[in-house]
C-alpha positions in Angstrom: 50.9 -31.4 -54.5 51.0 -35.0 -55.1 52.4 -35.6 -51.7 49.6 -33.8 -50.2 47.2 -36.1 -51.9 48.8 -39.2 -50.9 48.9 -37.9 -47.2 45.1 -37.2 -47.4 44.4 -40.6 -49.0 46.2 -42.3 -46.0 44.3 -40.3 -43.5 41.0 -41.2 -45.1 41.9 -44.8 -45.4 42.7 -45.0 -41.7 39.5 -43.2 -40.7 37.4 -45.5 -42.9 39.2 -48.6 -41.2 38.5 -47.1 -37.6 34.8 -46.6 -38.6 34.4 -50.2 -39.8 35.9 -51.6 -36.4 33.6 -49.3 -34.3 30.4 -49.6 -36.2 29.7 -53.5 -35.5 30.3 -52.9 -31.9 27.8 -50.1 -31.6 25.4 -52.4 -33.5 25.7 -55.3 -31.1 25.2 -53.2 -27.9 22.8 -50.4 -27.4 21.2 -48.7 -24.4 21.6 -49.8 -20.7 19.9 -52.1 -18.4 20.2 -52.1 -14.6 18.7 -54.3 -11.9 17.8 -52.8 -8.4 18.5 -56.1 -6.5 21.2 -58.3 -7.8 20.8 -60.8 -5.1 17.0 -61.3 -4.9 15.4 -63.6 -2.4 13.2 -66.6 -3.3 9.4 -66.0 -2.6 7.1 -69.0 -3.0 9.3 -70.5 -5.8 9.8 -67.1 -7.6 12.4 -64.3 -7.9 11.3 -60.9 -8.9 13.8 -58.7 -10.9 13.0 -54.9 -10.7 14.7 -53.5 -13.9 15.2 -50.2 -15.4 16.0 -50.2 -19.2 17.3 -47.2 -21.4 16.6 -48.0 -25.1 19.4 -45.5 -26.0 17.0 -43.5 -28.4 13.4 -43.2 -28.9 12.0 -46.8 -29.6 10.3 -47.3 -33.0 7.1 -48.8 -31.3 5.5 -48.7 -27.9 6.5 -52.5 -27.2 9.7 -54.0 -28.0 10.0 -57.9 -27.7 13.0 -58.9 -25.7 14.7 -62.2 -25.1 16.1 -62.7 -21.7 18.9 -65.3 -21.6 20.1 -66.9 -18.2 23.0 -69.1 -18.0 23.7 -70.8 -14.6 27.5 -70.5 -13.6 27.3 -71.7 -9.8 24.8 -74.2 -8.2 24.2 -73.7 -4.5 23.9 -77.2 -3.3 22.5 -78.1 0.2 24.3 -81.3 1.2 24.2 -83.8 4.0 27.7 -85.1 4.8 29.4 -87.5 7.3 30.5 -84.6 9.3 27.1 -82.9 9.2 24.6 -85.8 8.7 21.5 -83.9 10.1 22.1 -80.1 9.1 22.5 -79.4 5.3 25.8 -77.6 4.4 25.9 -75.0 1.6 28.2 -76.0 -1.2 28.8 -73.9 -4.2 29.5 -76.0 -7.3 30.9 -74.1 -10.4 29.2 -75.1 -13.5 30.2 -74.9 -17.2 28.6 -75.2 -20.5 25.1 -75.2 -19.1 22.2 -74.9 -21.4 20.7 -71.4 -21.5 17.2 -70.6 -20.1 15.2 -68.4 -22.4 12.4 -66.1 -21.4 10.7 -63.7 -23.6 8.7 -60.6 -22.8 7.4 -57.5 -24.5 8.8 -54.3 -22.8 6.7 -51.3 -23.0 8.1 -47.8 -23.7 5.0 -45.7 -23.6 2.4 -44.5 -21.2 -1.4 -44.7 -21.1 -1.7 -42.1 -23.8 0.7 -43.7 -26.2 3.6 -41.3 -25.7 6.9 -43.0 -26.3 9.8 -42.8 -23.9 13.4 -44.0 -24.2 13.6 -45.2 -20.4 11.2 -47.6 -18.7 10.9 -49.5 -15.6 9.4 -53.0 -15.2 9.4 -56.1 -13.0 10.6 -59.5 -14.6 9.5 -62.8 -12.6 11.3 -66.1 -13.1 10.2 -69.2 -11.4 11.5 -72.6 -10.2 9.0 -74.7 -12.5 10.7 -72.9 -15.5 14.0 -74.6 -14.7 15.5 -72.0 -12.2 17.0 -72.8 -8.8 19.2 -71.0 -6.1 22.6 -70.1 -7.6 24.5 -67.7 -9.7 23.5 -66.7 -13.3 24.5 -64.5 -16.1 21.8 -62.5 -17.7 21.9 -61.2 -21.4 19.1 -59.2 -22.8 18.6 -59.1 -26.6 16.1 -57.3 -28.8 14.2 -59.9 -30.7 13.6 -57.7 -33.7 17.0 -56.7 -34.7 19.2 -59.1 -32.4 20.9 -56.0 -30.8 21.9 -56.8 -27.2 20.7 -54.4 -24.5 23.6 -53.2 -22.3 26.2 -55.6 -20.9 25.7 -59.1 -19.3 24.4 -58.9 -15.7 25.5 -61.1 -13.0 22.7 -62.4 -10.6 22.7 -64.4 -7.4 19.3 -66.1 -6.8 19.0 -66.8 -3.1 16.9 -69.6 -1.9 17.0 -73.3 -0.4 17.5 -76.1 -3.1 16.6 -79.6 -2.6 18.9 -81.3 0.0 21.3 -83.9 -1.5 22.5 -86.6 0.6 26.2 -87.5 0.2 26.8 -89.4 3.4 28.7 -92.8 3.2 26.2 -95.8 2.5 25.5 -97.7 5.7 24.0 -101.1 5.2 21.9 -102.3 8.1 21.1 -105.7 6.9 21.7 -109.0 8.9 25.2 -110.6 8.5 25.5 -113.6 6.3 25.2 -116.9 8.4 28.5 -118.5 9.0 29.4 -121.7 7.1 29.0 -124.8 9.2 32.1 -126.6 10.2 32.2 -130.2 8.8 33.8 -131.6 12.1 31.3 -130.0 14.3 28.4 -131.2 12.0 29.7 -134.9 12.2 29.8 -134.8 16.1 26.6 -132.8 16.4 23.5 -134.9 17.1 20.9 -135.4 14.3 18.4 -132.5 14.2 14.9 -132.9 14.7 12.7 -133.8 11.7 10.8 -131.0 10.2 7.4 -130.2 11.6 5.7 -131.2 8.3 7.3 -134.6 8.3 6.2 -136.4 11.3 7.6 -140.0 12.3 5.7 -142.9 10.8 4.8 -144.2 14.6 3.5 -140.9 15.7 -0.2 -140.0 15.3 -0.9 -136.5 13.7 -2.5 -134.0 16.1 -6.0 -132.8 15.3 -6.8 -129.2 14.3 -8.2 -128.7 17.8 -4.9 -129.5 19.6 -6.0 -132.7 21.1 -4.3 -135.8 20.2 -6.4 -138.7 18.7 -6.9 -141.9 20.7 -4.2 -144.5 20.1 -5.1 -148.0 19.4 -3.2 -150.6 21.7 -2.2 -154.0 20.3 -3.9 -157.2 21.7 -2.2 -158.6 24.9 0.6 -161.2 24.3 0.0 -164.7 25.7 1.4 -165.3 29.2 4.9 -166.8 29.6 4.9 -170.6 30.8 6.5 -171.5 34.0 8.8 -168.7 34.3 11.6 -170.6 32.6 12.7 -167.6 30.9 12.1 -169.2 27.4 10.4 -167.1 24.7 6.9 -168.5 23.9 6.2 -168.9 20.1 3.2 -169.7 18.2 2.3 -173.5 18.1 3.4 -175.1 15.0 1.5 -177.8 12.9 2.7 -181.3 14.6 0.5 -183.6 12.5 3.5 -184.9 10.4 5.6 -185.5 13.6 2.8 -187.4 15.2 2.4 -189.7 12.3 6.2 -190.4 12.3 6.1 -191.2 16.0 3.0 -193.8 15.6 5.1 -195.6 12.8 8.2 -195.7 15.0 6.3 -197.2 17.8 4.6 -199.8 15.5 8.1 -200.9 14.2 9.4 -201.1 17.8 6.4 -203.2 19.0 6.8 -205.6 15.9 10.5 -206.3 16.7 9.7 -207.0 20.3 6.8 -209.4 19.3 9.3 -211.4 17.1 11.8 -211.8 19.8 9.3 -213.4 22.0 
């Protein structure tokens, strides 16, 4: 008798343990969700998801608030490369630890008369201006009232053309740096013309109308004497020399008078 009680207790413990393992899983996921087209095409910056949702039982109210969580896993990048400089090349870039994009919606499970149904069909639209772009996403749907997940995560491929990214090698088209002047060549080279703003002292500036002003000519030099090739200089003051000559003549005349 005692052995039978011990065996019964063991079976009951195992059954209770199994129930504890199964119950949380059932609470975390309920019902099913399916999408008609898992690879929708972009239409004017939008993607339309046509869904069918099975609540798993009769819902408590006509409208159930749902949270749609999208996590991007792959980015479809359009790239210009050196091999394809004009036509963009599609590059699929795997992503990790991307921030989720959350969208909320009240899903209706009733008709116009208010009758409740456990299955409903509806359209869910997502947009680029909400942070979406062409690529691959994982969609998880959660009931906002009790935190229960609806079905399993869904993999979506949003088809479309993202902004083109230029990844070509940088090409600089600027003018080359001027070469340094050779000191030896600079020493042998003739002096450069003075800048236009600094005209030589002997040159008269040109007027605004483009005509040169009249040049004043110096007075004519005195004519040379006799063609002797001597340079004519200005006459000097000879008053002192004339006086000395007169004195000398007077002394000479006086000596001659005494000899007689």
